[in-house]
C-alpha positions, 0 to 999 in steps of 0.5 A: 340208232344214230340215223334214227335219232337224226331222222327224229331231229329233222322231223322236229325241226321241220315241224317247228319250221312249219308251225312257227315260221311258215304259217302265221300263228295268231294269238293261239298256238296249235296245241296238237303240233306243240304236243307232237314236238314235245313227244318227238323230243321225248322219243329223241332223248330216249333214242339217244340215251339208248344209243349211248348206253349201247355204244358204251356196252360194246365199247365203241368210241366212235359211236360214243362220240357221235351220241355225245355230240348229238346229246349236246346238239339236242340240248343246245337246240332245245335251249335256243328254241326255249329262248326264242319262243319262250 
């Protein structure tokens, strides 16, 4: 579950880099890619939440710390993107 979450995060990062840094956006933003980014963020949050719940149920501290760190990392990246792109 953790590797799936990391893969989703890298997919989001690559989509954002393609959309906002590699291509020169004009006055209009590509709505399909922005919708994809929000859908992937939703899936990422669900995957991390499921991993956190599973790690608490099996009482595994290592996975709980990993998913806790991933949750903080997702939150910070979302705030950074929100502050940069508005």
